[in-house]
N, C-alpha and C positions, 0 to 999 in steps of 0.2 A: 504494500500500500504506500502511495506517495505521501510524504509528510506535507503539511500545508505550504511550507516554503517551496518545496520541490514541485508541488502542484502549480503554484504561481509561476515558477520559472518555466515549466512545461507549457502552460497556457500562453505565456509571453512569447516563447519561441515559436509556437504554432501560429500566433497572430503575425509575427514577423515573417514567417515563411509564406503565409497567405498574402501579405502585403507585397512581397517580392514578385508575386505572380502578375501584378498589375503594372501597366506602363505608367510611369510618373514623370514629372517635370522638375528639372533643376536648372533654373535660369533659362538659357536659350536652347537647352538640350532635353530630349527625351531620355529616360533611363528605363531599361528593361533587364531584369535579372542582374541588377547591380552594375550594368555597363551602359555607356552611351548607345542610343538606339537610332540609327539612320536607316532608311529603307527606300527601295523602289517597289511600290505596290501597284495595285490596279483598282479600277472601279468594276464592281461585280454586283450592281444594284439588284439584279433579279434573283440573287441567291436564295432568299426565303421561298420564292415561288417554285424554283427548281427543287428545293428540298421538301416541298409539300407532297401530299398524296392525292391532290385534286387536280383541277385544271392547270396545265402548265408544268405539273410536277414530273420529275424524272430523277430519282435518286441515284440511278446508275450513272447518268450523265454527271450529276453533281459530284459524285466521288471521283470520276475521271477528270473533271475540270479542276477540282481542288488538288488532286495529285499532280496534274500537269503544271499548275501554278507553283506548287511546292518545289517541283523539279527545276523551275526557273529561279529559285531562291526567293520567291514572293511569299511573304508571310503577313502582308498588310492589305486588307480588302476594305473598300468603301461600299456600303450596302444601304439600300432603301428598306426601312422597316416594313412598309407596305403601302399600297395605293388606296386612295379614297375614291368613291364613286365620282366619275368624271362628268364634264359638261357635255350636253348633247351637240355642242358646236365644234368639238375637237375629237381627234383620234386619241382616246385614252387607254391607258394600260388596264387590262383585266387579267386575272380576277381581282376583286376588291378586298382588301383587308377590312375596310370600314365602309360598308354599303350605306349605312345611316349613322348619324351621330350616336356614339355610345354602343353601337352594335358591331362586334368584331367577329371576323370569320375564323372559327376555331381551326379549320383545316390549315389556314395560312399561319396562325399562331403556332400550330404544331410544326410547320415547316421552319419557322424561325427558331424554335427550340432545337430541332434536329440539326439545323445548320450550325448553331453554336457548338453542339457536341462534336460534330464532324470537324469543325475548325480547331477545337481544342485538341482533338486527337492528332492533328497535324502541326500543333504549336503555332497556329495562326491567330491573329487578332484582327478585329474589325472596328471600323468607325460607322455607326448606325445613325442615319439621318431620319428624323421623325416626321417631316412633312416636306413640302415642295412649294416654292413660290410660283412655279410654272404649272400649267394645267394638264400636262401629260400624265400625271399620277393623281389628279384631283387637287390636293394641296389647298392653297388659299381659296381657290374657287369652290371647293367642297364646303368649307366653313361659311363662306359668304352666301352660297346658294341656300344653305340650311338656316340662314338668319334673314331671309327675305330679299336678297339682292339678285336673284335670278341666276341663270347659267352664265358662266364666264364666256366672253367672246373669244374667238380664235386669235391666238397671239401672233400668228404668222402673217407676213406680208403687210397688207394694208390694215390688218386688225391689231397690229402691235400697240399703237398708241391707245386704242380703245381698251385693250387688255390691261395696260399699265394703269390707266385711270380707274378701271374696275378693281384691280388687285390692291391698289393703294388703300382702299376702304378697310382692308383686313385689320390694320393697326388701330383704326378708329371705331371698330365695331365690338363693343364689350362682349356681346353674346358669342361672336365668332371666336374671340380670344379665349373665352371660358371653355368652349367646346374643345379647342386645341389643348388647353392646359389639362382638362379632364382626360383627354386621350393620352397625353404624355405621362400623367400619373399612372394610368393603367398599364402602359407598356413598361415603364421603368421599374415598377414595383412587382412585375410578374415573376412567377416561379417556373423554372424550366421543368417540364414533365419527364425529360430524359435524364437529366443530371440530378434532379431533386433540389437544385440550388435556386435561391433568389437570383434574379439577374444582377443584382448589385455584387454578387459573389462569383460571377462567371469570369474566368480568366481570359476567355476568347473575346471579351469586349474591351477594346482600348478606349473608346470614347463614344459618348452620345453627342449627336449633332442636332442643333435646334431646327435646321431647315436646309434644304438644298437651295443655294443661291438666294438668300433673303435680300431683298432690295426695298428701299422706301417707296420706289415707283413715282414719287412726287416730292418736291422739295419740302413741302409742309409736313411730310410724314417722317422726316429724319428723326425728330425727337420722339414721336410715338413709337417708331421702330426700335429706338434705343431702350425705351421703357419696356417694350415687349421682350427684347432679348435679355434684359436684366431679370425680369420676372421668370421667364422660362428657365434660364440658367439657375436661378435660385431654387426653383422647384426641383429641378433634376438633382442638384447637389444635396438638397435636404433628404431626398429619397435614396441617393446613391453617392456617398462620399468617396467610394473606392475608385471610381472611373473618372477619366477626363471628360471635359465638356468643351465643345467647339461650336462655332457659329454656322459654318458652311458657307461663309461669305466668299465672294469672288475677289475680295480685297477692295481697294479704293474704287474700282469701277462699280462694284456692288453697293457703294455708298454715294453714288452720283458724283464720283471723283472728289469727294470731300474727305481730305486726309484726317481732319479733326474728328469727324464722325467715325471713321474707320478705327482710329486710335481709341476713342472712347468706348466703342463697341467691344474691342478686344482687351482693353485695360480693366474690364470688370474682373473683380477677384474670383468670380465663379467661372470665368472663361480661361482655359488653360493654355491655348495657343492660337496663333493667327493662321487663317486659311487664305489661299490665293488660287484663282483659276486663270488659265491662259488659253485663249481661243483665237489664234491668228486668223483663221479663215472667217469665222463668224464675226469677228470684230473688224474685218476689213483691212487687216495688215497684209494679207496675201491675196493675190489674184487667183481665182479658182481655175483658170485655164493656164496659169503659169506658176504652179506651186513651187517647183524647185527654184526657178529664177527669182521668186519673191523672197527666198530665205534671207538674203542679206538685210532686207528691210525688216523682216520678222525678228531677226536677232537684235537689231537696234531697238525696236519697239519693246521687245520682251525684256531686254537689259534695263531699259528705262523703267518699265513697270515693276519688275522685280526689285529694283533698287529702291523705289519709293516705298514699297511694302516692307522690304527688309529693314529700312530705317525705322519704321514703326515697330517692328518686332524687336529691334535692338533697344529702342527707347523704352518699351514696356517690359523688356527682359523676358521674352517668351519665345518658344520655338515657332517656326513658320513652315507650313506644308503646302507644296504646290499640288493640291489634291485633285485637280482636274486639268488636263491638257490633252489636246488632240490635234491631229493633222490628217487631212484627207489622203486617200490612196492616189497614186499617180493619175493624172488627167481627171481628177475629181470623180473617179468611178467608185463603184460600191462592191463589186464582186471580187473574190480572192484571186481570180486569174489576172488581175491587174497588179502592177508592182507597187513597191513601198519606198522607192528611193528618197523622195522628199520627206515622207514621214520618218524614215529612219534617221535622216539628218536632223530633223527637229527633235526627235526623241533623244538623240545623242547630245544635243545642246542642253536639254533639261537635265538629263542624267549627269552631265558634267557640272551643273550648278550644285547638285547634291554632293557629288564626289569632292568638289573643291571645299564645300562647307564641312564635310566630314574630315578632310585633311586638316582644316584650320580650326575645327571645333566651333564652327559658325552656326547661325540660327536656321538655315535652310535644312531642316532635319529629315525631309522625305518628300516623296512625290507619288502620285497615283495616276498612271496614264488612263485615259478614257478611250476604250476600255476593253475588257476581255470578252471576245466572242467565242474563242476556243473551238470546239468541235461543231458549234452551230453554223448554219449556213442560211443566207437570205433566200426565201422562196420567191419573193417579189420585192420590188423597191418599197412598196407600202406594206406595213405589218398588218396581219390579221390574226385574231385569236386562233391558236393552234399551230402557228408558225414557230420555228425555233426562236427562243429568246436570245437576243444578242445584246451587246452593250448599247446599241442604238435604240433610244426610246421609240415608242410607236409613232410619234409624230414626225420622225426624221427618216430619211432614206435608210433602209436596212443595209448594213455593211459599210456605211460611210466612214465611221470611226472605229470599227471593230478590228481587233487583233485576232486573227484566226490561228489555229494550231498548225497551219501550213505556211505561215509567214516566217520562213526560216531566218531571214536576215534580221527581222525585228526581234524574234525570240533570242537569237544569239546576243543582240545588244542588251536585252533585259538581263539575261543570264550573266553576262560579263559585268554589267553595272552592279548587280547585287553581290557578285563575288568580290568586287572592289570595296564594298561596304562591310564585309565580314571582318570583325576584329581578328588580328593575328593571334594564332595559338602560341602561348609561351613555349 
């Protein structure tokens, strides 16, 4: 029998051992298992659907995809917790985790539980974002529709400004915010039926993320957006003090280029690191018909953008992750029979930012390319329920930004980049 003092020491050691399972932050670095943690990861937003036993589920493919990623040295995945019922005006992801406020699809929750267990078995961690500012997975539009604001307009082409005006209401609608907070509480406080643990104790969770690409969408919504992010982060930390919390922001672009708003958003004591997205084609830095020739301009623009956000990270003494970046296949095509010369060059540029930061102990602590298509293949340019899930969301051309398991030159780049980030064995 343990003496009282011995029992206390045993409990303390057990708590310390558990704490080391979680990724933590020390200044501008992540720490995992007592060592600085730098990574090249991927976006794998559809993981919980693939892990389910319902529509879109395929656990055999899930296992194969996770094994393929692990073989590339990837241990960091960025994942959507689940989709909400979408607008009738857009091509939305199905199946829905949240078809109605407060009603959650148990089949997809089971998939989320299963995914966490399978990631843990492979020593992987994930960043799980809880909603979306864009309409392809419901997101803000779901909460606004269910509080009397109607279906969201299509955000593409001529509808973009109309969508921004619509989505900006999210931060000023107390009922929509409350529905979101209620949903966050249910997810973060969940118990995994496969491991028996509360989510707060799951080692496969690196971070909860407030939203994918939160934006104020209007200048007058900057302050309301900050109040929302502060409250959401506070709620998550109160329920789960073990895991990190991040915003999911694109960086200063996601704050309407307002550096002060970006700094204040990420300087919140409940926000653990800064996030940045880089989309050269979508943001007009590259010509779609001259992708390779556009790279010199892309590098200049990306250097400027990363420098601005890096200064913010250094000022608030927190890590920074380039958690979304992508580049089209050659000739802006979508199917894997087209090459990846321009994409590989851009990926190499981003990987070099992480490698240099690793060598210097700098704040750019990781990146997640967008994204993993793996063994999936596009059936058509437009996604339909039943088609393979790829990293390309249903509103975008299928295969546009996907990395497939046959993209050998890209895979070699990823494998080499991760090998360079592995601490040397004494």
